[in-house]
N, C-alpha and C positions, 0 to 999 in steps of 0.2 A: 590427218596430220596437217594438211593444208588449211582445212577449216578451223582446226584448233588454234593454229598460229595466226589466223587472220586478225584477231583483236590486238595481238602483240605488234603485228606489222602496222596496223592502223595507228597504234599508240606511238610507235617509233616515228612514223611519218609525221604525226602531229607535233612531236617534239622537234624534229628537224625543221618543220615549217615555222614553228615559233622561234627557234634559234635563228633561222634565216631572216625572219621578220625583224627580230631584235637587232641583228647585224646591219640590216638595211637601214633601220632607224638611226643607228649610230653613225652610219656613213652619210646620212642626210645632212645637207648644209645648214648650219645655224645662221650664217651670214656670208655675204660675198663682199670683200673689201677691194675695190679697184680691180675686180676680176679674179681675185684670189679667194678661194673657199676656206672658210673656217668650219670644219665638220662638227656636228653635234657631239661626236665622240670626244672631241677636245674639251668641250664645255663640261661634259659629264666626268672626264678625268679629273678636272679641277674640283668639281663638286664632291667627288669621291674622297678627296683629301680633307674635306671639312669634318670637324668633330661631330659626333652624333648629337642630334637635338634631343633635349630632355622631353619635349612634348612634340607630338605630330604637327607639322606645318600645314597650313591651308594651301589650297592650290594657288591662291593669289600670292602668298608668301614665297612659295617655291618658285613661281614665275619671276618674282622680283629678284630673288637670289640668282637665278639663271641669267636674268638680264644684266645684273651687275657684273657677273663673271664674264659675260659676253662682251660688255663694254671694255673691260680690261684687255681681253684678247684682241679686240679691234684696235685699241691703242697700240698694243705690241706689234700688230701687223703693219699699221701705218708707219711706225717708227722704223721697223725693219725694212720696209719698202723704200723709205726715204734714204736710209743709210746705205742701202745697196747702190743707190744712184749718186750719192753725194759724199760718201766717206770712204777712206781707204780700207781695204780688207784687213782683218786682224789675224795675226799668226795664231794657229790653233794652240801652239805651245803657251801663248799668253793666257788663253782661256784655261788651259790645264793648270797653269801656275796659280791662277786665282781660285780655281776649283779646289786645288789641294790646300790652299791657305784657308778656305772655308771649312773643309773637312777637319783640318788640324785645330782650328779655332773651336769648332763644335765639340770635338773630342775632348779638348781641354775643359769644356763645360759639362762633360758627361752626357753629351747629346749626339745624335746622329743626323745625317742628311735627311733621312726619312722623318725624323722629328721636326726638323726645320721646314720641310715641305708641308707637313701637316699644319704647322703653326702659320706659315705664310700662304697656305692654301694654293699651292702650285705643284706641278709635277716636277720630277727630276729633270726631264728634258726641257721644260720651261725654265727651270732654274739655270741650266747651262746656257740656254738661248739668251736669257736675261743678262748673264755675265758678258756674253759676246756683244750684245747690243750696248751695254754700258761702256765697255772698252771702246767700241767703235764710235759711239756718240761722244765720249770724252775726247777722243782723238780729233774728231771733227770740230767740237766746240772750242777746244783749246787754241785751235788755229784762228778762230774768230775773236777770241777774248783778248784784245790788245791791252797793254798797260793803261792806256788812256781810258778805255772802257771800264776797266776794273777800278781805277781811281774815281771816276765819275760815279760809279755804282756805290762805292764806299761812302762817298760824301752824301749821296742821295739817301742812303740807308744807315747813316751814322748811328741813329738810335738803336738799331739792331746790333751792330757790331760793338757798340759801347754797352750793350745789355740794359738799356733803358726799358722800363715797363710802365704800363698804365693799367689802372683798374677801370673797367668799362661796364656801363649799363647800356642796353639798347632796347628799342621798340621796333619790331620788324613786322611788316604786313606782307605776306606771301603774294607774289604776282604770278598767276598761271601763265605759261608760255603762250597760251592761246588768247591772252587778253588783247583787246583792241586799244588803240591810242586813247580813246575816250575813257575806257576803264582804267588805264594806267594813270591818266590825268586825274581821275577821281580819287585814286589811292594817294597820289601825291598831295592833292588838295586836302585830303583828310588828315594826313600827317602834318601838313603845314598848319592847319587849324589846331591840331593837338599841341604842336610846338608853341603856338601863341597862348594857349590855355595854360601851359606849364610856365611860360615866362611871366604871365600875369598873376600867377599864384592861385589860379582857380583849381588846379590839381597838381599833385607832385609827380615827378617823373616816374617814381616807383609805382604809384597808384595807376598812372596812365598805362604803364607796361602791364600791370596785372589785368587791366580791363581790356586792352587792345592788342597786345603783342601776340604773334603767332609762334613765338619761340618757347620751348620748355622752360626757359629762364624767366618767363612771365611771373611764375609763382614766387620768384625771388626778387620781384620788382625789376626784372630785366638785367640783373647783375650776372655777368658772364665771367667775372673774376679778373685775375691779373693776366695780361697778355703781352707778348713781345711784338716787335714791329713786323716780323716776317713769319710766314708759314702757319700761323694760328688762326688768321682771319682772312676773309676775302680781301684782296689787295686794295680795292676801292675803300672798303671800310677801315682797314688799317691805316691807310694814308691819311684819311680825315681824322681818325681818332688821335693819332700822334701829333696832329697839328693843333689840337684843342688844348686849352688850359683847363686845369681842374675847375669844375663847376660850369663849364661852357657846354651848351647844347648845340649840336650841329644842325645845319640845314638838312633837307632830305637827301639821303645817300642811296644810290642804287647799287645793287650787287646781284650776283647770280641767284641769291636766295630771296630777293624781294627788295622792298624799300625800307630804309631805316632812319630812325633818329638816334643819335649817339650822345651819351653823357659820360665824360671822364670824371671820376670821383677822386682818383689819386694819380700822381705821377712820381715815379721813383727813378731818379737820374742814375745812369750807370757811371762807369769810369771812363775817362778819356783814353783813347788808344790811337796810336799812329798806324797808318796804312801798312807800313812794312811789317808790323808786329802781327797783323791778322790777314796778310795777303792770301794765304792758302784758304782760309775760311771765306774770304771775299770771292775768290775764284770759284770755289765749290758752290757757293750760293748763286753766283751769277750764272754759272753753267746750268744749274738745276732750274733756275727761272727761265733761261733760254729754252730748256727742254719742254717745260710746261707750256710756254707760249707757242712753241713749234707744234706741239701736239694739238693745241686748239686750232691752229691754222690748218694743219693737215686734216683734222676732223671736219672742219668747215668746208674744205674744198674737195673732200674725198667723195667717191661714189660708193656709198655703203647701202647694201640691201639686207635688212634684217628679216630672216626667215624662221626665227625661233617661234614655236607654237606652244 
């Protein structure tokens, strides 16, 4: 009896060992953010919400997706840590109120919270935490957003609030983060020379983009279509683009994506609006821009250890 059952016991022991090993792997830290652990299980919970891939992903693709998810979780942790120190706590009833509003809105669309979680690639607990963070951040930011700040922001971004758009072409050369100053200077000089060739008529902007740009838009001569002043482009690029007249080519512009030459081919003026008519939109945009700048600062100054393998 004992001998006959030995294989079963060994099999059961092996299963228990594998389960324990899997559980230990999930408990392993994926990152440590200012001393706070983000467990691998949290990353995997988000990945589990993703729709099934049509084709198997390579190991490199899987790692890239995991890294992208982890970066989102790191940003969430950084904001949560900041708000815990600098923002007033939020009454749980406020979170519940917004949660119920979300549930009712989804229900009216014939969707569920589970559907929304799959679409937004987050867990229900993350969704609730996100609502709390949003409420807490908005309370913090509204105290800093004075009328003078909002009016100045409105005037600085009048093109956006008046719904002015431009049609834009660009030539971009990617600049690796590891590039030396000499390498960066060489890229800038290369684009400056290219700009001179375009100005002198030796090559058209579209042909230069097809031959030199690192953007998928290169095949369309660098045409990235009609864009608005905010949220569609890197801020450095957008600021220069909306200062150009149709037909003008920019000097070299640096962004997080590389170095660019810009050409505005069309400008479509919006309608004039007064500050009072769009004050809520101005406040929302200002607060969101504050949030993005804050996250960049927090990430720059944080002690983040990536342990994802």
